[in-house]
Every structure is written in C-alpha cells, then in structure tokens.
N, C-alpha and C positions, 0 to 999 in steps of 0.2 A: 505494497501499500502507500499508493502517494501522498503531500497533503491534500490531494487532490481527484487522486483513481485507488477506489477500492475492487482491487479483486482477491475475491476468496478462490483457493483451488480445493473443487468437488474431486469427486473421482465419479462419480456415478453421471453417464452420457447427456447431461441436461446443463445448461446455458441460459440461467437468468440475466437478463440483461437491463438494467435499471438508465438510462441514459436522459430520463429528466426528472431525479427528483431531487437537486442539485439547487442550493440558492447561492452558491459565494458567483460574486459580480469581478472575484480578482481585483485584477490589476486598474477596470476599468468602471468602476462605481459610480463614481465623479460625473462618467459620463454621462449620464442617462436624464431625466427629465426627471423620475423618481425612484432610489431605487425601489418603494412596494411594489409602484407600476411592473418595473423590472423582476420584479420574482412571481409575481401573483399568478404566470399561464405554468406555474410549473406542478409536475403531477405528485403533490401532495402526499408524503407517509406510504408514498408505495413500496417503496423498499424496507416500511416495517408487519405492511402490510400478510407480505412471501415474504418476512422473517424465516417461519417456518421453510421455506426452499433449502438451507444449508442442512435441516437435519435430513431431508431426506435425499442429502450426497451431491447437490447441486454445488454447481460452477456459481460465483457472480460477478460479475461485473458493473462498476457503478462511477457515475462521473456527480463532485460535488457542486463542478460546475455549474450555474443557470443557464438552464436554454437558449436565455438574453443574449449570453455572450458571445455563443457561438453556442450551435443546434446541433447535436453532432446524429442526428434522426434526418438528417436534409440530404440532399447531393450535395457533395463538394464543388463539384460545377456549378453549382446554378441556376442548374436546372430542376422545377415547376416539379415538385410530385404528383399533382393536379387538376393542371392542364383547366381553365376553365371557372376555378376556384377559391374562390377566396385561401388563402391560406399563411405561416410567416416562410422567412427564409432562412437564409444559414446564417448571418447572423441579422437577428429581427430586427426591424425597424419599429413592428406596429407592434399592439397588441392583440392578442384573438378578439379584442370586440371594436382594433381597428383606431384605436389612439396609437400617439406619433412618442415611442422611448426614446427619442431623440433631440433636441432642442433645433437643430440643423439636417442634413439629411442626413446622418448616419454615417459607421463606416464606413472610409472609401477601399478598393483594392489589398491598397497597403497594409490595410488593418486587416482584412478578414483574412489576409495569405497567415501575418504573423496570430490570432485569433487561431488558423485552422494549425497550421505546425507548433503552438504549443497545446490545445490541446484535443482537437480533432485527431489528430494524425495517432498522438498517444491512444488513445482512449479505442479505437479501431483497430490496434499493433497488438493491443491486451485480448483482444476480443478476437481477431481471429487469432491469436497464437494459443489462448485455452481451447477455439473450437478445431486447433490440428493435435493440439495435443490429445483431445478424449476422443476424434476420428479415429486416431491412429493405436489407442488402447481396444475400441470399440467397434469401430468400422462404422457405425451410426451416432448422429447427435441429434437432439433437438434443442433450439436456439428457441427462446421463449422469450419476447422483445417486452419489457411489462410495465405499463401508461394506465393514466386516467385523465377525466377530463370533465370539467362538468356539467352537467344534465343540462341546460341552454346555454346555447351560444347562439344567437341568433343569425350573425356572421359569419360561420360554416354548417350549421346548419340547422332547416324547418324543427319548431316544437320540440318535444324533449327526448332526450339519446335513449336508445338500447341500453339495460344495463350492461351486457358483452358484448363488445364489437369484438367480434373476430376479423384479422387480417389477415391473407395468406397472397394477397398478389394474385383476385381471380382464382386459386386454386396452383399458382404455377410455384411458392414457396415448400412447400412437400408435399408428400405421397398424401393422398385421396383420405387412406383409413384413417391418419390422424388429426386431418378438420372435421370429419365425422364423429371422429371420436370423442374429443372436444366439444361441437356445438350440440351430442346428444348428451352429454353433461347439464349444459347451460339451458336447455333444454326442461329435463330434469327437474327443474330448479322450481320451473315455474315460473322464471321472469324472462323479461324480455331479452331474444338476442337477436345479432344478426349475422350473417359470415360475408365477409367484402359489400358493408355497405357504403359510408361516406367514409371509414377510414379501413381501406385496404391495405396499411403496411405502410411503413418510412421505408427507410433508405437501406435502414440496418435487414431488414424481411426480408426488400427484394434482392438485397446487396449478398449476403450471405447466403440466403436460402438456395443450394444446389440437390432434389434431391439424387441425383446422379451423383455425386458427390460424398454423400451421406450427412448432407446439412439438413435438416426439413426446419423452417423458420416459419414461426406465426408470430403476430404482434396481438396481442390483447390490449383494447382499451374499452377498463369500467369506467363507470358514470359514478362521480364523484359520491352522488348521493345512498349509494350502498355501502358505505364505510364512513361517513359526520353526515355531520348536517348541515347542508346549502344554505347563505341566506340569499332573498329573495339577491339583493343589490347589494355590493363589497366597496366597503371602504380598512382601511388598516383597523380600526377597531374590532372587525370579524372576521377578515382573511389573510391567514388562511383560518381558516374553524380546525378546529382538533377533531385527531382520530375517534370516532364514537367507538367507545367498548360494545355497545350495544347494535351499532349495525354490523360493527364486522363481524361482529358473531355469526350473524348468518351470513356473511359472505366467504369468512376462511374456510368455513370448510367446505363451498362449494371450489375455490382456489385447488384447497387441498388435492381436492379430486383429479384436478384437472393436468395440475403438476406429475400426479399417479401416473395418468396416462396418458401423458407425455414419459415417462420413463418404460411406462411400459409397453408403447409403441416402438420407442428404440433400445428396448432388450429384447423382442422380440425376434 
C-alpha cells in the first residue's frame, strides 16, 4: 500500500476494484471551486460495504484519490464511454448535476497528463499485475468493479435507478453464465435490477474484460438508497450521509451471494 493506493492480495480468483471511493484531492485541492463539490460524487462507503470480500479470499485494489482529480474508470484517451449521453471526463470539469468544478476551463492537456502519470497509470498497473498473478494461478479470474451512485440524477438518467445495475458492455466482457448467475441473484432479492441499462460498464470493465484471456469483468452500480438515507437535496450539512447499518443489513447478504457466485464461476 502506498499513501493513496491500497492493494490487498488474496489467493482466490476474484479481484474487487474500488475506483471511486476516494476523497483525497491531493495537490489540486485549491484548484476547485469547492472541495465539498469536488468530493460530492464519490461512491461513498462502497469499500466498507464490500469489506467481507477479503474474507472470501478476494484481492482488492482501491485508490484514495477522488474521481474529481482523475477518474480511473474513464478512457485515458478522453473518448466518451457513452456517446450522446451526459457523462464526466477523465479529469471531470463538472459534477454529475452539471455544476462547474473549476472557476475557469479546468485542467489543460499538460495537467491531465501529469495526473494520469501520478495516479491513473499506477492504479491500472496494480490492477493488471493482480489479474496476471491470479490468471497464472487459476487460469480464470473475475474482475468485479464495485460502484454506487445516487438513486436520482436527472442529468444522467430518468426517474429512479434500479437497485442493482449490472454492466458487461452488452455481454461482451464476461461469459453469459456469469452474467446470468449475478442477474438471477439480484432478481431473487425482490429489488429492481437491470443488465446493461444506463450503466453498461466503464473503462475498467471494457478494457480488462476478455473471456478468451481468462478475465471475466462485471461492473455493479448500486443505487445508494440500498445502504444509506439519501437526502432530497444535498448540502455540506447532510452529504455524504453515513452508511446505514439497517439498510446495509439487507443489502450485504445479497452482495455476499453475488461475490460467492463470481468465485463459483471462476473455480468451475
């Protein structure tokens, strides 16, 4: 572990990645309009929600750097993952709701390259190393990219997001059996789920998911209402809301079952 990069090495054929749980604004804290605004769109408490993954023998890779500094789940070329839809960039210049993060134009190409070298590239080098290590041991590994987002963000999607949003880039990043197994667990929970809906998988899922190589990648985007009390409007006094043990007690067993299914698939 470095000061900002956490890597836990397990021996099971499962890697759980946490690209958006960081809140560290590093050396660009003063560049933002508001530090609170720059941290607002984090995947709050997701690493805590999946803390049990290590007990299953999974490896975990997590960056403490905020996605507003650099988003390690975006295409480093700058190409949009969702052409024609609202999204945020490699180095976001707006929040999910469209508010400006910088008083001016935001980071230029030189600054973006600097941030990529400092934080993006090392994160993915660690992820690649862990995948290669486990493939060498097992021949097959599941990469589970763990995310969450507020249930309602009109700029990004209509209405209320399903509780479970499974992304496999149109079933391209993993074997159909894995996608089916995860969807079946979510369906059995009685809560709404969707496969390849608004969130089809970010750059991590699309870049590493290669069943022929032995890497089966899945993104899980959770609606935050499953584990915290979402306020109607956000303010520094109420956001981020704390993780709710009561809500998490319902959600965690389902996620536990999902990761167990990932392991069963990888070991089959």
